C-alpha positions as CSV (number, residue, x, y, z in Angstrom):
1,L,4.6,-13.0,6.6
2,G,4.2,-16.5,4.1
3,G,3.3,-14.8,1.3
4,T,6.0,-12.2,1.9
5,L,9.2,-14.1,2.3
6,G,8.6,-17.9,1.5
7,G,9.2,-21.2,2.8
8,G,12.0,-23.6,4.2
9,K,14.4,-24.4,6.9
10,G,15.2,-21.7,9.6
11,K,16.1,-21.2,12.9
12,K,14.4,-20.2,16.3
13,R,14.7,-18.3,19.3
14,K,12.6,-19.2,22.1
15,S,12.1,-16.9,25.5
16,G,9.7,-18.1,28.2
17,G,8.9,-17.2,31.5
18,S,5.4,-17.5,33.8
19,G,4.1,-19.3,30.8
20,R,4.8,-16.8,28.1
21,E,6.9,-18.0,25.1
22,R,8.4,-15.6,22.1
23,M,9.0,-17.4,18.8
24,V,10.4,-16.6,15.5
25,T,11.2,-18.8,13.4
26,V,13.1,-17.5,10.4
27,S,14.1,-19.6,7.1
28,M,16.2,-19.1,4.1
29,G,15.3,-21.6,1.8
30,R,12.7,-20.3,0.6
31,N,12.7,-17.7,3.7
32,E,9.4,-18.4,5.2
33,A,8.9,-16.6,9.1
34,H,6.5,-17.7,11.5
35,C,6.2,-15.8,14.5
36,H,4.1,-17.4,17.7
37,Q,1.0,-15.2,18.6
38,E,1.2,-12.9,21.4
39,P,-1.9,-12.0,23.1
40,M,-3.0,-8.5,22.6
41,S,-3.3,-6.6,25.7
42,S,-6.2,-4.1,26.2
43,F,-3.5,-1.0,26.2
44,L,-2.4,-2.0,22.7
45,V,-5.5,-2.0,21.2
46,W,-6.4,1.4,22.9
47,L,-3.1,2.7,21.8
48,T,-4.2,1.5,18.3
49,I,-7.3,3.2,18.3
50,V,-6.2,6.8,19.8
51,S,-3.1,6.8,17.3
52,G,-5.0,5.2,14.4
53,M,-7.0,8.3,14.7
54,G,-4.3,9.7,12.5
55,G,-5.2,8.1,9.8
56,F,-9.1,8.6,10.0
57,L,-8.6,12.7,10.3
58,F,-6.1,11.6,7.2
59,G,-9.3,10.2,4.9
60,I,-11.6,13.1,6.8
61,D,-9.4,16.0,6.0
62,T,-8.6,15.1,2.3
63,S,-12.4,14.1,1.7
64,N,-14.3,16.6,3.1
65,I,-13.7,19.8,1.0
66,S,-15.5,17.0,-2.1
67,G,-18.8,17.6,-0.7
68,A,-18.6,20.9,0.8
69,L,-17.0,22.7,-2.3
70,K,-20.0,24.0,-4.3
71,F,-21.4,26.0,-1.4
72,I,-18.1,27.4,-0.6
73,E,-18.7,28.2,-4.5
74,E,-21.7,29.7,-4.0
75,E,-21.1,31.4,-1.0
76,F,-18.4,33.2,-2.0
77,H,-19.6,33.2,-5.7
78,V,-16.4,31.4,-6.9
79,D,-16.5,31.1,-10.7
80,S,-12.8,30.3,-11.5
81,A,-11.1,26.6,-12.5
82,L,-8.0,28.2,-10.8
83,T,-9.8,29.9,-7.7
84,T,-11.3,25.8,-7.3
85,A,-8.2,24.1,-8.1
86,I,-6.1,26.5,-5.3
87,I,-8.9,25.6,-2.5
88,V,-8.8,22.4,-3.1
89,S,-4.8,21.7,-3.5
90,G,-4.4,23.3,-0.4
91,T,-4.2,21.0,1.7
92,I,-1.9,18.4,-0.9
93,A,0.1,21.7,-1.0
94,G,0.8,21.7,2.9
95,C,1.3,17.5,2.9
96,V,4.5,17.8,0.9
97,P,6.7,20.0,3.2
98,A,5.1,18.0,6.5
99,T,6.4,15.2,5.1
100,V,9.9,15.9,4.3
101,A,9.7,17.4,7.7
102,A,8.2,14.5,9.6
103,G,11.3,12.1,9.8
104,W,13.3,15.1,11.2
105,L,10.5,15.6,14.0
106,G,9.9,12.0,14.8
107,G,13.4,11.9,15.1
108,T,14.4,15.0,17.3
109,F,11.7,15.2,19.4
110,G,10.2,12.0,19.3
111,R,7.1,10.1,18.4
112,K,4.5,10.9,20.9
113,P,5.4,14.4,20.8
114,T,4.8,15.0,16.8
115,L,1.8,12.6,17.1
116,T,0.4,15.9,19.4
117,M,1.6,17.9,17.4
118,S,0.5,16.8,14.4
119,S,-3.8,16.2,16.4
120,I,-3.1,20.1,17.7
121,L,-2.9,21.0,13.9
122,F,-6.0,19.3,13.2
123,I,-7.9,21.2,15.9
124,V,-6.4,24.9,14.6
125,A,-7.1,23.9,10.9
126,A,-10.5,23.3,11.6
127,G,-11.2,25.6,13.6
128,I,-10.3,28.2,10.8
129,M,-11.5,26.2,8.2
130,S,-15.0,26.5,10.0
131,L,-14.7,30.2,10.5
132,A,-13.3,31.2,7.5
133,A,-14.4,34.8,5.8
134,N,-13.0,35.1,2.7
135,I,-11.1,32.7,0.6
136,P,-7.5,33.7,1.5
137,M,-8.5,32.3,5.1
138,L,-9.8,29.1,4.3
139,V,-6.7,28.2,1.5
140,G,-4.8,28.9,4.8
141,G,-6.6,26.7,7.3
142,R,-6.2,24.0,4.8
143,I,-2.4,25.1,4.4
144,V,-2.7,23.8,7.9
145,A,-4.9,21.0,7.7
146,G,-2.0,19.6,5.0
147,F,0.7,19.9,7.7
148,A,-1.2,17.8,10.1
149,V,-1.8,15.0,7.1
150,G,1.4,15.0,6.1
151,I,3.2,14.8,9.5
152,A,0.1,11.7,10.8
153,S,0.8,9.8,7.3
154,C,4.7,9.5,8.6
155,T,4.3,9.6,12.0
156,V,1.7,7.1,13.0
157,P,2.8,4.1,10.9
158,V,5.9,4.5,12.5
159,Y,4.4,4.7,16.1
160,L,2.6,2.0,15.4
161,A,4.9,-0.5,14.1
162,E,7.7,0.3,16.8
163,T,4.6,-0.6,19.8
164,A,3.5,-3.3,18.4
165,P,4.7,-7.0,18.8
166,T,6.0,-9.0,16.1
167,S,3.2,-11.1,15.4
168,H,0.4,-8.5,15.5
169,R,2.7,-5.7,13.7
170,G,1.1,-6.3,10.0
171,A,-2.2,-6.4,11.3
172,I,-1.9,-2.9,13.4
173,V,0.0,-1.1,10.7
174,T,-2.7,-2.2,7.9
175,C,-5.2,-0.4,10.3
176,Y,-4.1,2.7,9.4
177,V,-4.6,1.8,5.9
178,V,-8.4,0.9,6.2
179,L,-9.1,3.8,8.8
180,I,-7.5,6.5,6.1
181,T,-10.5,5.0,4.0
182,F,-13.2,5.0,6.4
183,G,-12.1,8.6,7.0
184,Q,-13.6,9.1,3.8
185,A,-16.5,7.3,3.9
186,V,-17.1,9.4,6.5
187,A,-16.5,12.5,5.1
188,Y,-19.1,11.7,2.7
189,M,-21.8,10.9,5.2
190,I,-21.3,13.7,7.7
191,A,-21.3,16.1,4.3
192,Y,-24.7,14.6,3.2
193,L,-26.3,15.0,6.8
194,F,-24.9,18.6,7.6
195,A,-26.5,19.9,3.4
196,M,-29.8,17.9,4.6
197,I,-30.1,19.5,8.2
198,L,-28.3,22.8,8.3
199,P,-29.0,26.2,7.1
200,Q,-27.0,27.6,4.0
201,S,-23.6,28.6,4.4
202,Y,-23.2,26.8,7.7
203,E,-23.4,23.3,6.2
204,W,-19.7,23.7,4.5
205,R,-18.9,25.2,7.7
206,A,-19.5,22.3,9.7
207,M,-18.1,19.8,7.2
208,L,-15.1,21.3,7.8
209,G,-15.3,21.5,11.4
210,T,-16.3,18.4,12.0
211,S,-12.5,16.7,12.4
212,A,-11.7,18.7,15.2
213,I,-14.1,16.1,17.2
214,P,-11.9,13.5,16.5
215,A,-8.3,15.7,16.6
216,L,-9.7,16.6,20.4
217,F,-10.0,12.5,21.1
218,M,-6.6,11.9,19.8
219,L,-4.5,14.8,21.3
220,L,-7.0,13.6,24.9
221,G,-6.1,10.0,24.1
222,L,-1.9,11.0,23.3
223,I,-1.9,11.8,27.2
224,R,-1.7,8.2,28.4
225,M,0.4,6.6,25.6
226,P,4.0,5.8,26.0
227,E,6.9,7.3,23.3
228,T,8.1,3.8,21.7
229,P,10.6,1.3,23.1
230,R,12.8,1.5,20.1
231,Y,13.5,5.6,20.3
232,L,13.8,5.2,23.7
233,V,16.5,2.8,23.5
234,L,18.1,5.2,20.5
235,Q,17.8,8.2,23.0
236,G,19.8,6.0,25.6
237,K,17.0,5.6,28.1
238,D,16.8,1.9,28.7
239,E,15.1,1.8,31.9
240,E,12.2,3.7,29.8
241,A,11.8,1.7,27.1
242,R,11.6,-1.0,29.8
243,R,8.6,0.9,31.6
244,A,7.0,1.4,28.8
245,L,7.1,-2.3,27.0
246,V,5.6,-3.2,30.3
247,T,2.8,-1.1,29.8
248,I,2.4,-1.8,26.3
249,R,2.4,-5.7,26.3
250,G,0.8,-6.2,29.5
251,H,3.5,-8.0,31.5
252,E,6.8,-7.8,33.0
253,N,8.6,-10.4,30.6
254,V,9.8,-8.1,28.2
255,D,13.5,-8.5,29.0
256,E,14.4,-10.6,25.6
257,E,12.4,-7.9,23.8
258,L,14.4,-5.4,24.7
259,I,17.5,-6.9,24.5
260,E,16.2,-7.2,20.7
261,I,15.6,-3.6,20.1
262,K,19.0,-2.7,21.7
263,E,20.5,-5.3,19.1
264,V,18.7,-3.7,15.9
265,C,19.4,-0.2,16.7
266,L,23.1,-1.3,17.5
267,N,22.9,-3.1,14.0
268,E,21.9,0.2,12.5
269,G,23.8,2.5,13.9
270,Q,26.7,0.5,12.6
271,E,25.6,-0.1,8.9
272,S,27.2,2.5,6.2
273,V,24.0,4.4,5.1
274,R,24.8,4.5,0.8
275,S,23.8,7.7,-0.9
276,L,20.3,7.8,-2.8
277,S,22.5,8.8,-5.6
278,S,24.5,5.8,-5.6
279,K,24.4,4.0,-9.2
280,G,23.4,0.3,-7.0
281,L,19.9,2.0,-6.4
282,R,19.1,3.4,-9.5
283,R,17.1,0.7,-10.1
284,H,15.1,0.1,-7.0
285,L,14.2,4.0,-7.4
286,Q,13.0,3.5,-11.2
287,V,10.5,1.0,-10.1
288,G,9.8,2.4,-6.5
289,V,9.5,6.2,-7.3
290,G,7.4,5.3,-11.0
291,L,4.8,3.2,-9.0
292,Q,4.0,6.2,-6.9
293,V,3.9,8.6,-9.5
294,M,2.0,6.0,-11.7
295,Q,-0.7,5.6,-8.9
296,Q,-1.3,9.2,-8.6
297,C,-1.1,9.7,-12.5
298,L,-4.4,7.5,-12.8
299,G,-6.3,10.2,-11.3
300,I,-7.2,8.3,-8.0
301,N,-7.4,11.8,-5.9
302,A,-9.0,13.6,-8.9
303,I,-12.2,11.3,-8.1
304,M,-12.1,11.4,-4.4
305,Y,-11.3,15.1,-3.9
306,Y,-13.8,16.1,-6.8
307,S,-16.5,13.1,-6.8
308,V,-19.4,15.6,-6.2
309,K,-18.1,17.1,-9.0
310,I,-18.4,14.3,-11.7
311,I,-21.4,13.0,-10.1
312,H,-22.9,16.5,-10.5
313,D,-21.5,17.0,-14.1
314,S,-22.9,13.6,-15.2
315,G,-26.3,14.4,-14.7
316,F,-27.8,14.5,-10.9
317,T,-28.3,18.1,-11.4
318,S,-31.5,18.3,-8.3
319,G,-31.3,19.5,-5.0
320,H,-28.4,16.8,-3.0
321,D,-28.5,14.2,-4.9
322,D,-25.1,14.4,-6.0
323,I,-23.3,14.2,-2.7
324,F,-25.7,11.6,-1.7
325,Y,-24.3,9.5,-4.7
326,S,-20.9,9.7,-3.6
327,I,-21.5,7.9,-0.2
328,P,-21.8,4.3,-2.2
329,I,-18.6,5.8,-4.5
330,A,-16.6,6.2,-0.9
331,S,-17.8,3.2,0.7
332,T,-16.4,1.2,-2.8
333,N,-13.3,2.2,-1.9
334,F,-13.3,1.7,1.6
335,L,-14.9,-2.2,1.3
336,F,-12.2,-3.1,-2.0
337,T,-9.2,-2.0,0.3
338,F,-10.2,-5.7,2.2
339,V,-9.8,-6.9,-1.0
340,G,-6.4,-5.8,-1.9
341,L,-5.4,-6.6,1.8
342,F,-6.1,-10.4,1.2
343,L,-5.4,-10.8,-2.1
344,I,-2.1,-9.0,-2.6
345,D,-0.4,-12.3,-1.0
346,V,-2.8,-14.7,-2.8
347,T,-1.9,-13.6,-6.5
348,G,1.5,-11.9,-5.8
349,R,2.3,-8.3,-6.4
350,R,2.6,-8.1,-9.9
351,K,-0.2,-10.3,-11.2
352,L,-2.7,-8.3,-8.8
353,L,-1.4,-4.9,-10.1
354,L,-1.6,-5.5,-14.2
355,G,-5.1,-6.9,-13.0
356,S,-5.9,-3.7,-11.4
357,L,-4.9,-1.8,-14.0
358,I,-6.3,-3.3,-17.2
359,G,-9.7,-2.8,-14.9
360,A,-8.9,0.7,-14.2
361,T,-7.7,2.0,-17.3
362,I,-11.1,0.6,-19.0
363,S,-13.2,2.0,-16.4
364,L,-11.4,5.6,-17.2
365,F,-11.7,4.9,-21.2
366,G,-15.8,4.3,-20.1
367,L,-16.0,7.4,-18.1
368,A,-14.4,9.5,-21.1
369,A,-16.7,7.6,-23.9
370,Y,-19.8,8.0,-21.5
371,F,-19.1,12.3,-20.7
372,S,-18.7,12.2,-24.6
373,S,-21.7,11.1,-25.8
374,M,-23.2,13.6,-23.3
375,S,-23.2,16.8,-25.6
376,A,-24.6,14.8,-28.2
377,S,-27.5,13.5,-26.2
378,S,-28.0,16.5,-24.1
379,P,-31.5,18.2,-24.2
380,R,-32.2,20.1,-26.7
381,I,-33.0,24.1,-26.6
382,T,-35.0,26.1,-29.1
383,P,-33.5,29.4,-29.7
384,P,-36.1,32.1,-29.6
385,D,-36.7,34.5,-32.7
386,Q,-34.8,37.2,-31.3
387,I,-31.8,36.8,-29.9
388,V,-31.1,39.0,-27.2
389,N,-28.2,37.9,-25.7
390,L,-25.5,35.8,-26.0
391,C,-26.8,32.9,-23.9
392,Q,-29.8,32.3,-26.7
393,Q,-27.6,31.2,-29.2
394,Y,-27.0,27.7,-28.0
395,Q,-29.1,24.8,-29.0
396,N,-28.4,22.1,-26.4
397,C,-27.4,22.5,-22.5
398,Y,-23.9,21.0,-22.9
399,D,-23.4,24.1,-24.8
400,C,-25.1,26.0,-22.7
401,T,-23.4,25.2,-19.6
402,R,-20.1,25.2,-20.6
403,D,-20.1,29.2,-21.1
404,S,-19.7,30.4,-17.9
405,Q,-22.3,33.1,-18.5
406,C,-25.0,31.0,-19.2
407,G,-27.0,28.2,-17.0
408,F,-29.9,25.8,-18.3
409,C,-33.4,26.7,-17.4
410,Y,-36.1,24.2,-17.6
411,S,-39.9,23.7,-16.6
412,G,-41.8,21.2,-17.8
413,E,-41.7,21.6,-21.2
414,Q,-39.7,24.5,-21.8
415,A,-36.1,24.4,-21.9
416,V,-33.8,28.0,-22.6
417,C,-30.0,29.1,-21.9
418,S,-30.3,32.7,-20.2
419,P,-27.5,34.6,-18.3
420,G,-26.5,33.6,-14.6
421,N,-24.5,32.1,-12.2
422,L,-24.8,29.7,-9.4
423,D,-27.3,31.9,-7.5
424,G,-29.6,31.5,-10.2
425,P,-30.6,33.4,-13.4
426,L,-29.9,36.7,-13.9
427,N,-33.5,37.8,-16.0
428,A,-36.9,37.1,-14.8
429,T,-38.0,33.7,-17.0
430,S,-40.2,31.2,-15.9
431,C,-37.7,29.1,-14.4
432,D,-37.2,28.5,-10.2
433,R,-34.5,27.7,-8.4
434,V,-34.8,23.9,-8.6
435,T,-34.9,23.7,-12.3
436,W,-31.8,25.8,-12.7
437,S,-28.4,23.9,-13.8
438,Y,-25.3,26.4,-14.0
439,D,-22.7,23.8,-15.4
440,A,-24.3,20.8,-15.7
441,C,-26.9,19.0,-17.7
442,P,-29.6,16.5,-16.0
443,S,-29.5,13.4,-17.4
444,S,-31.5,10.5,-16.9
445,K,-28.4,7.9,-17.7
446,A,-26.0,9.4,-15.2
447,W,-26.3,6.2,-13.4
448,V,-23.7,4.7,-15.8
449,A,-21.0,7.5,-14.5
450,I,-21.8,6.1,-10.9
451,L,-21.2,2.5,-11.6
452,L,-18.0,3.1,-13.7
453,V,-16.6,5.6,-11.5
454,M,-17.4,2.5,-8.7
455,L,-15.7,-0.2,-11.0
456,Y,-12.8,2.2,-11.0
457,L,-12.4,2.2,-7.5
458,A,-12.8,-1.6,-7.1
459,F,-9.6,-2.2,-9.3
460,F,-7.9,1.2,-7.8
461,A,-8.4,0.1,-4.0
462,S,-8.3,-3.5,-4.9
463,G,-4.4,-3.5,-6.4
464,I,-3.5,0.0,-7.4
465,G,-3.4,1.3,-4.0
466,P,-2.3,-1.2,-1.5
467,V,1.0,-2.6,-4.1
468,P,3.1,0.5,-4.5
469,W,3.3,1.1,-1.0
470,T,3.9,-2.6,-0.7
471,V,6.7,-3.3,-3.0
472,N,8.4,-0.3,-1.7
473,S,9.0,-1.5,1.6
474,E,10.4,-4.5,0.6
475,I,12.8,-3.6,-2.8
476,Y,15.0,-0.9,-1.0
477,P,18.1,-2.2,1.1
478,L,17.9,-1.7,5.0
479,S,20.8,0.8,5.2
480,V,18.4,3.3,3.1
481,R,14.9,1.8,3.2
482,S,14.0,4.9,5.6
483,Q,15.6,7.6,2.8
484,A,14.1,5.6,0.0
485,N,10.6,6.0,1.1
486,S,10.3,9.1,2.2
487,L,11.8,10.0,-1.2
488,A,9.1,8.1,-3.1
489,T,6.6,9.5,-0.7
490,V,7.5,13.1,-1.4
491,A,6.8,11.6,-6.0
492,N,3.6,10.3,-4.2
493,W,2.1,13.5,-2.8
494,T,3.6,16.3,-5.6
495,T,2.3,14.2,-8.4
496,D,-1.4,14.4,-6.4
497,L,-1.0,18.4,-5.8
498,L,0.0,18.6,-10.1
499,V,-2.3,15.9,-11.3
500,G,-4.9,15.3,-8.8
501,S,-6.1,18.0,-6.6
502,F,-4.9,21.2,-8.7
503,A,-4.8,20.0,-12.5
504,F,-8.5,18.4,-12.8
505,P,-10.9,21.3,-12.5
506,I,-8.5,23.3,-14.8
507,L,-8.5,20.3,-17.6
508,L,-12.4,20.2,-17.1
509,E,-13.0,23.7,-18.1
510,Y,-10.3,24.2,-20.8
511,L,-10.6,21.1,-22.8
512,S,-13.4,18.7,-21.2
513,A,-14.5,15.8,-19.1
514,S,-14.0,13.0,-21.8
515,I,-10.6,14.5,-22.4
516,T,-9.6,14.5,-19.1
517,F,-10.6,11.0,-18.5
518,G,-9.2,9.8,-21.6
519,I,-6.2,11.5,-20.6
520,Y,-6.5,9.5,-17.5
521,G,-6.9,6.0,-19.1
522,C,-3.8,6.6,-21.3
523,A,-1.6,7.3,-18.3
524,G,-3.2,3.7,-17.4
525,I,-1.8,2.5,-20.4
526,I,1.7,3.3,-20.0
527,G,1.8,2.1,-16.5
528,I,0.7,-1.6,-17.5
529,A,3.8,-1.1,-20.0
530,F,5.7,0.1,-17.3
531,T,5.0,-2.8,-14.7
532,Y,5.3,-5.3,-17.1
533,L,8.4,-4.4,-17.9
534,S,9.6,-3.3,-14.8
535,L,8.1,-4.6,-12.0
536,P,9.2,-8.2,-10.1
537,E,7.2,-10.6,-8.9
538,T,8.5,-9.9,-5.0
539,A,6.0,-11.9,-3.2
540,G,6.8,-15.4,-1.9
541,K,10.8,-14.0,-3.0
542,S,13.7,-13.9,0.1
543,L,15.6,-10.4,0.3
544,E,18.5,-11.7,-1.7
545,E,16.1,-13.1,-4.5
546,I,15.1,-9.3,-4.8
547,Q,18.1,-7.6,-4.6
548,E,19.7,-10.1,-6.8
549,Y,17.1,-8.7,-9.5
550,F,17.8,-5.4,-8.8
551,S,21.9,-5.8,-9.0
552,S,21.5,-7.5,-12.3
553,S,21.2,-5.5,-15.6
554,E,18.9,-7.7,-17.3
555,R,15.2,-6.8,-17.5
556,W,12.3,-7.9,-15.5
557,T,11.0,-10.6,-18.4
558,D,14.1,-11.8,-19.2
559,V,14.9,-12.9,-16.1
560,R,11.5,-14.3,-15.3
561,R,11.9,-16.8,-18.0
562,K,15.1,-17.9,-16.6
563,S,14.1,-18.6,-13.6
564,S,11.6,-21.0,-14.6
565,H,14.7,-23.3,-15.4
566,S,16.9,-22.3,-12.6
567,P,16.3,-19.8,-9.7
568,L,18.1,-16.9,-8.5
569,L,19.0,-18.3,-5.6
570,H,19.4,-22.1,-5.2
571,N,17.9,-23.5,-1.6
572,D,20.9,-25.1,-0.8
573,Q,23.0,-21.5,-1.5
574,L,20.5,-19.8,0.5
575,N,20.2,-22.6,3.3
576,S,24.4,-21.9,3.6
577,K,23.2,-18.4,4.8
578,T,21.0,-19.0,7.3
579,D,23.8,-18.8,10.4
580,T,25.3,-15.7,8.6
581,H,21.8,-13.5,9.1
582,E,21.3,-12.6,12.4
583,E,19.2,-9.0,11.2
584,D,16.5,-11.8,9.6
585,E,14.3,-11.5,12.3
586,D,14.3,-8.0,12.1
587,E,13.8,-8.2,8.3
588,C,11.0,-10.3,9.4
589,A,9.5,-7.3,11.8
590,E,10.3,-5.0,8.8
591,L,8.5,-6.8,6.4
592,S,5.8,-7.9,8.6
593,V,4.5,-3.6,8.2
594,A,4.0,-4.0,4.3
């Protein structure tokens, strides 16, 4: 909290009883906030694990398609980039409307019933996908999974934030983010395990159906979970809210906290809600929505959804090597998430994001250069004396595999381009199934691409991943924070649908991998310029300082130069406002969610 709000003089509130004390210090000089650590009850730990399964399922259901895709294409004879794009993007297509509806569902029926609905949808989706008899059924199952992911992505953080004590709220909600990346890593491990031990046509069904197990765990666990006290207070059920607090906290001394919840709900009810279209919010939305769009334009989910294909195209064409090497890639994304969570308050949002963008952009151009060099270093083919089919006209593996009707056939010293498909060559040749490569060329330098992808994810996960979400939680006025965050989230999912899951295989087919990664690299350059010109440093700044910038007509670079001589708000001005900000504790709790 100190990194978010700053430090200085402040006020304290205490409430005691039975040796327990809750204390919050809110300071308006540099707005430092100190929250006394209240021990976590065992029930709160269990609640975090159960509801956090929504994040784990989020990670699994958005990443399991990467390992399953090549088996699906083989079984259903998919040879069109458009069909591949539709299969992969089905989940994201379901996420967009579900994200819009999740807020209404949670506000109308409650947080717990909405989470229960999400876990049921996860189970139904797993069943449909694992039993799919054709492509339309499979896509339908992925759309249902998208509904579940969209609802969970909006509801789980709210449920955790509204049940966690102030002193632990930031850490508990952060667990949700960590579980998403952990779920992605587990999805790749499961994919490799099933690819090795299960017979053909069963491996991809098991990969997509496994998510039913954690979803069932979440559904059964939610039976014992209470509704959030905040929601119960909003519904006028004060006694039920008190019982829920006693259950979650593990002690009876909850009256002070219940009073605070009531005050917050009363203040929010009286707050005049501005329209998102009002002129005063234009600059907030330009930065907030712009950061979310920029995040997806760098191709993060294209790389996560199609990582197995990228590895395959880079030169790992034998057996299940492409799935195996996707595990360290997903693990890099998971591990460097912790680096980002540590650095975001140490270095500040702006510096972290700029450094992350520069590193990721260099990595993307490195990938573009690698795939560009593949055509020059591609294995050579000696055309036969008499050409009897169109495939035999190609003189190297790269040109051969770019043709959807041909594949590269090699055995020992022999290498030919032969008509074929995913199942193998159509003509009787000296090739066997192990040495048939339909859509990629083998390369001894494929490890370079693996390292570049891991480098990209290390930079992305440590900065570009967490910063847009954190900044969006800080820059909006309280009266429109929920609406504005929802709009930014929808922008993120929509860009993901268009740029990541749907466009990537089509770009690969019609442009090439080198041009595609070059386009993402150019998006990184635009992102660097946008961040430098538009994003203020919010770490260590009070809410007043942040709002001062967004309400001014100056560029951030101009404000930054002036701030070195005269702060946006002097400390004595801020201190004089201490007594007039009774909602500062609530903003402390709100910002800890970030």
